[in-house]
Structure formats: C-alpha cells, structure tokens
C-alpha positions as CSV (number, residue, x, y, z in Angstrom):
1,X,21.3,4.7,-8.1
2,X,22.3,5.2,-11.5
3,X,20.1,6.4,-14.4
4,X,19.4,3.1,-15.6
5,X,18.1,1.9,-12.2
6,X,16.3,4.8,-11.9
7,X,14.8,4.6,-15.7
8,X,13.8,0.7,-15.2
9,X,12.2,1.8,-12.0
10,X,10.1,4.3,-13.3
11,X,9.0,1.6,-16.0
12,X,8.2,-0.6,-13.0
13,X,6.1,1.7,-11.2
14,X,4.4,2.7,-14.7
15,X,3.7,-0.9,-15.8
16,X,2.4,-2.1,-11.7
17,X,0.0,0.9,-12.1
18,X,-1.3,0.2,-15.5
19,X,-1.9,-3.6,-14.8
20,X,-4.0,-2.6,-11.3
21,X,-6.1,-0.3,-13.7
22,X,-6.3,-3.2,-16.2
23,X,-7.5,-5.3,-13.3
24,X,-10.0,-2.7,-12.0
25,X,-11.4,-2.3,-16.0
26,X,-11.5,-5.9,-16.2
27,X,-13.9,-6.8,-12.9
28,X,-16.2,-3.5,-12.7
29,X,-19.6,-4.1,-12.4
30,X,-21.3,-2.0,-15.1
31,X,-20.0,-1.0,-18.8
32,X,-20.4,3.2,-17.5
33,X,-20.1,4.9,-14.7
34,X,-23.5,5.3,-14.3
35,X,-24.4,1.6,-14.0
36,X,-22.2,1.0,-10.9
37,X,-23.7,2.0,-7.9
38,X,-21.2,1.1,-4.9
39,X,-23.3,3.5,-2.5
40,X,-25.4,1.8,0.1
41,X,-24.6,-1.9,-1.3
42,X,-26.4,-0.8,-4.6
43,X,-29.1,1.5,-3.4
44,X,-29.6,5.5,-4.8
45,X,-28.5,8.2,-2.6
46,X,-31.3,9.9,-0.5
47,X,-29.9,13.4,-1.0
48,X,-27.1,15.1,-3.0
49,X,-23.1,14.5,-2.1
50,X,-22.7,18.2,-1.4
51,X,-25.9,18.7,0.6
52,X,-25.9,20.4,4.2
53,X,-24.8,18.5,7.1
54,X,-26.7,19.2,11.0
55,X,-24.8,21.6,12.9
56,X,-24.8,19.1,15.3
57,X,-21.8,17.2,13.4
58,X,-19.7,20.0,13.4
59,X,-19.5,19.8,17.6
60,X,-19.1,16.6,17.8
61,X,-16.1,16.8,14.7
62,X,-14.4,19.1,17.5
63,X,-15.1,16.6,20.2
64,X,-13.8,14.2,18.1
65,X,-10.3,15.8,16.8
66,X,-10.4,17.0,20.4
67,X,-9.5,13.4,21.4
68,X,-7.5,12.5,18.0
69,X,-5.4,15.8,19.0
70,X,-4.5,13.9,22.8
71,X,-3.0,10.7,20.8
72,X,-0.8,12.3,18.5
73,X,0.8,14.5,21.6
74,X,0.7,11.6,24.0
75,X,2.3,9.0,22.0
76,X,5.4,11.0,21.3
77,X,5.3,12.3,25.2
78,X,5.0,8.5,26.3
79,X,8.7,8.2,24.7
80,X,10.5,11.4,26.4
81,X,8.6,11.0,29.6
82,X,11.2,9.6,31.5
83,X,13.8,11.9,30.1
84,X,12.1,15.1,31.1
85,X,10.9,14.0,34.8
86,X,8.3,15.8,36.3
87,X,8.1,18.7,33.9
88,X,6.7,16.6,31.9
89,X,4.0,15.2,33.5
90,X,2.6,18.3,34.8
91,X,2.6,19.9,31.2
92,X,0.6,16.2,30.2
93,X,-1.4,16.8,32.9
94,X,-2.1,20.5,32.6
95,X,-2.7,19.6,28.3
96,X,-5.2,17.2,29.2
97,X,-7.1,19.6,31.6
98,X,-7.7,21.7,28.6
99,X,-9.0,19.1,26.6
100,X,-11.2,17.9,29.4
101,X,-12.5,21.2,30.1
102,X,-13.2,21.4,26.4
103,X,-15.1,18.2,26.5
104,X,-16.8,19.4,29.8
105,X,-18.2,22.4,28.1
106,X,-19.5,20.6,25.2
107,X,-21.2,18.1,27.3
108,X,-22.3,20.7,29.1
109,X,-24.0,22.7,26.0
110,X,-25.6,19.2,25.3
111,X,-23.3,18.4,22.3
112,X,-22.8,15.2,23.5
113,X,-26.9,14.5,23.0
114,X,-28.1,12.9,19.9
115,X,-31.9,13.8,20.0
C-alpha cells in the first residue's frame, strides 16, 4: 500500500465517521442531552447510575463467568480433541469438574436462590 492509497483510506474513514455523526445529529430526539431520555423508554431513572448493587449480583456474576469461561475453553478444545486423544478428554473433564464444584458450592450457599 503506497502513501496515496493510505491517505485516501484515511480520508474515507474520516468522511464516514463525520457522516455518521451528522446522521445522528439529524435524528436525535432533543436539542440538548438533558432533553433526550433513552433510559426505560423515556422514564427517569429511579436511582443514580453509580449507586451500589445488592451483594447477590456479585455471586451471580461469578457463576456467569464460570459458565462463560467454560465456553471459552471448550470451543478450542473441540478443534484439537481428535488430534490429542484421551489426554484432552481427561483434561476437559477435570476442568468441567472444577467448574461444577464451584457451581455446586454456590448452589449450596444459596447464590442461586433469588429471595
């Protein structure tokens, strides 16, 4: 890529971004940021945005991360399990066992009970 093409690409990117900002300016709801309230279909928020969350959300988040990490590691595992053989299968079941132990602990402690 020569300098001329890079410059044209940069100009095109700036033009697209400016165009998107222009469209957003034309279709906005209010004239100032205080006029537009997209939260809850126009209703005002009940509490401040940086207010504290209830402690049960943290345990639920940790459980979500456990399941999320399971999927992050299982996808690449499916691509190499045929090449690696039984070793990969044993390692995945050990990993799933550790995650299952964490979820079982959270269940026993009542993290999945919402009331």
